[in-house]
C-alpha positions as CSV (number, residue, x, y, z in Angstrom):
1,M,-13.8,6.2,22.8
2,L,-16.7,3.8,21.4
3,Y,-17.2,2.2,18.1
4,S,-19.9,0.4,16.5
5,F,-20.9,-2.3,14.3
6,K,-22.8,-5.5,13.5
7,I,-22.6,-8.6,12.1
8,Q,-26.1,-9.7,11.2
9,H,-28.6,-8.7,13.5
10,L,-25.9,-8.7,16.3
11,T,-24.5,-5.3,17.6
12,F,-20.4,-5.0,19.2
13,N,-19.1,-1.6,20.4
14,I,-15.4,-1.7,20.2
15,M,-13.9,0.1,23.5
16,Y,-10.1,2.1,23.4
17,C,-8.3,3.3,26.5
18,L,-6.5,6.6,26.0
19,L,-3.3,6.0,23.6
20,F,-5.0,3.7,21.4
21,E,-3.2,0.6,22.7
22,Y,-5.8,-1.5,24.3
23,C,-8.9,-2.5,22.6
24,C,-12.0,-4.8,23.8
25,I,-14.5,-5.6,21.8
26,T,-17.7,-6.1,23.7
27,Y,-21.1,-8.0,23.4
28,D,-24.0,-7.7,26.1
29,S,-21.3,-5.9,28.0
30,R,-19.4,-8.3,28.1
31,C,-15.5,-8.2,26.8
32,I,-14.9,-11.5,24.5
33,F,-12.2,-10.2,22.5
34,T,-8.6,-7.8,23.3
35,T,-5.8,-6.8,21.7
36,H,-2.8,-4.4,22.3
37,Y,-2.4,-2.6,19.2
38,I,-0.5,0.5,18.0
39,K,-2.5,3.2,15.4
40,M,-0.5,5.2,13.6
41,N,-1.2,7.5,10.5
42,I,1.7,7.5,7.9
43,K,2.4,9.2,5.5
44,N,4.8,8.2,2.6
45,F,6.6,8.6,-1.0
46,E,8.0,5.1,-2.1
47,F,8.7,3.5,-5.7
48,K,8.7,0.2,-6.5
49,A,11.4,-1.6,-8.7
50,K,11.2,-4.5,-10.8
51,V,14.6,-5.8,-11.0
52,D,16.0,-8.7,-11.9
53,N,19.8,-9.7,-9.7
54,P,18.3,-7.8,-5.8
55,E,21.4,-9.2,-4.3
56,R,23.3,-6.8,-6.4
57,Y,21.2,-4.0,-5.1
58,E,21.3,-5.0,-1.5
59,Q,25.4,-5.2,-1.3
60,K,24.9,-2.1,-3.4
61,L,22.5,-0.7,0.1
62,L,25.3,-2.2,2.3
63,T,28.4,0.2,1.4
64,L,25.6,3.1,3.3
65,N,26.1,1.3,6.5
66,P,21.6,0.6,7.1
67,V,20.3,-1.1,10.1
68,F,19.0,-4.5,9.2
69,K,15.2,-5.3,10.3
70,G,15.5,-9.3,9.0
71,E,13.6,-11.5,6.7
72,D,10.4,-11.6,6.9
73,H,7.4,-14.6,4.9
74,Q,4.7,-11.9,4.2
75,T,1.1,-13.1,3.5
76,D,-0.4,-10.1,3.0
77,T,-4.8,-10.5,2.3
78,Y,-6.7,-7.8,1.0
79,F,-10.3,-7.5,1.1
80,N,-12.8,-5.9,-1.3
81,V,-13.3,-2.2,-0.1
82,P,-15.4,0.4,-1.9
83,S,-11.9,2.6,-1.6
84,G,-8.7,2.5,-1.6
85,R,-7.2,-0.7,-0.6
86,L,-7.3,-3.1,2.8
87,K,-4.9,-5.7,3.4
88,L,-3.9,-8.0,5.9
89,R,-0.3,-8.9,6.9
90,E,0.8,-11.8,8.5
91,G,4.4,-12.0,8.9
92,N,7.1,-13.4,11.2
93,I,8.2,-9.6,11.6
94,E,5.4,-7.5,10.6
95,N,2.0,-8.0,11.6
96,A,-0.7,-5.6,10.7
97,L,-4.0,-4.2,9.0
98,I,-3.2,-1.5,6.4
99,N,-4.9,1.1,5.1
100,Y,-4.0,3.1,1.8
101,N,-4.7,5.3,-1.1
102,R,-2.2,5.6,-3.8
103,E,-2.7,6.6,-7.6
104,N,-1.0,3.6,-9.5
105,T,1.3,6.0,-11.7
106,N,4.9,4.6,-13.3
107,D,6.7,6.8,-10.4
108,A,7.7,7.4,-7.2
109,K,4.0,8.2,-5.5
110,L,2.4,9.4,-2.1
111,S,0.7,6.9,-0.3
112,E,-1.6,8.3,2.4
113,V,-1.5,4.9,5.2
114,I,-3.7,3.5,8.3
115,L,-1.8,1.4,10.4
116,Y,-3.2,-0.8,13.1
117,Q,-0.1,-2.9,14.8
118,H,-1.2,-5.9,16.7
119,H,-0.3,-9.4,17.9
120,P,-1.6,-12.0,15.4
121,D,-5.0,-13.2,16.0
122,K,-6.6,-15.4,13.5
123,A,-9.9,-14.0,14.7
124,L,-9.3,-10.8,13.1
125,K,-8.8,-11.9,9.7
126,D,-11.4,-14.4,10.5
127,I,-13.9,-11.0,10.8
128,L,-12.1,-9.4,7.7
129,T,-13.1,-12.6,5.1
130,L,-16.8,-12.7,6.6
131,Q,-17.6,-9.5,5.9
132,L,-15.6,-8.2,2.9
133,G,-14.3,-11.1,1.1
134,I,-11.1,-12.1,-0.3
135,L,-9.6,-10.1,-2.9
136,T,-6.5,-12.0,-3.6
137,V,-3.5,-12.7,-1.3
138,V,0.5,-12.0,-1.7
139,D,3.0,-14.0,-0.2
140,K,6.7,-12.4,-0.6
141,K,10.0,-13.1,1.1
142,R,11.0,-9.4,2.6
143,R,14.6,-8.1,3.5
144,I,14.2,-5.3,5.7
145,Y,16.9,-2.0,6.0
146,F,16.3,0.7,7.4
147,I,18.4,4.5,7.0
148,D,17.0,7.3,8.7
149,N,13.2,7.4,8.4
150,V,13.3,5.6,4.7
151,K,13.1,2.0,4.6
152,F,14.3,-0.6,1.9
153,H,12.5,-3.7,0.6
154,F,14.2,-6.5,-1.0
155,D,11.3,-8.2,-2.3
156,R,10.6,-12.1,-3.8
157,V,7.1,-12.8,-4.5
158,E,5.7,-15.7,-5.4
159,G,4.7,-16.2,-9.3
160,L,6.1,-12.0,-9.6
161,G,10.0,-11.9,-9.5
162,T,12.0,-9.9,-7.3
163,F,11.5,-6.4,-6.8
164,I,12.4,-3.7,-4.5
165,E,10.8,-1.0,-2.8
166,V,12.1,2.4,-1.2
167,E,9.5,3.8,0.9
168,A,10.3,7.4,2.4
169,I,8.3,7.3,5.6
170,D,6.9,10.4,7.7
171,D,4.8,9.5,10.3
172,K,5.1,12.1,13.1
173,E,4.3,15.3,11.0
174,Q,8.2,15.8,10.5
175,Y,8.7,15.8,6.8
176,S,7.0,17.7,4.0
177,V,5.4,16.0,0.9
178,A,8.3,17.3,-1.4
179,A,11.8,16.5,1.5
180,L,10.0,12.7,1.3
181,K,9.8,13.1,-2.9
182,A,13.2,13.5,-2.0
183,Q,14.4,11.2,-0.7
184,C,12.8,8.5,-3.0
185,D,14.5,10.3,-5.4
186,K,17.9,10.2,-4.3
187,Y,17.7,6.5,-3.5
188,F,16.5,6.1,-7.1
189,R,19.4,7.7,-8.7
190,F,21.9,5.8,-5.6
191,F,20.5,2.6,-7.1
192,E,21.1,3.4,-10.7
193,L,17.7,2.1,-11.5
194,D,15.6,3.5,-15.2
195,K,12.0,4.2,-15.1
196,S,11.5,1.3,-16.8
197,N,12.4,-0.3,-14.3
198,L,9.8,1.2,-12.7
199,I,6.0,-1.1,-11.4
200,D,2.5,1.7,-11.3
201,K,1.0,-1.4,-9.3
202,S,0.6,-2.9,-6.0
203,Y,1.4,-7.0,-6.0
204,S,-2.1,-7.3,-5.7
205,D,-2.8,-5.4,-9.1
206,L,-0.2,-7.7,-10.4
207,I,-1.3,-10.8,-9.0
208,E,-5.0,-10.1,-10.5
209,G,-3.8,-9.3,-13.5
210,L,-1.8,-13.4,-13.8
């Protein structure tokens, strides 16, 4: 597959091989940048809750024997886009360019996500910054767990405090929206959270509001 984009008067082509596992950016028939990556369309239901003692909730989750993926120091750079949100995540565990659309509602909510996983590369961030401009940056430390398709985040966000996020993820079209919402509701009850804990905005919105 071939896509093209322009920076000023120059036209660049992006060539994708089968299965979207390799790309080559070319100019004047020459490959000037290559990368391996994985592109996924994801549907997930999620909630975010502000909590004062995330360790207590983490200990409660451990009673269910989740899989611990590690602690990730993540820098999320949000870019100016006409709709939805676009962020570049740079971490020691997760590195991805993430485009998503989600309503700001004070409840568990549906997100439509396109996730582009890649090896860290300064050129990608430089191109996005040059072409779109930076909206805001979120710096956080995130402890990550999984139980089946449900992902749990225990976050410490610079300037904002501590949070829990729960994401019921469908990246293989195996779950209905109702089933994903039911999973979120189940863990909301499990953690014995209150509606007043729920946050209706993204971390970027909260940072912008400071």
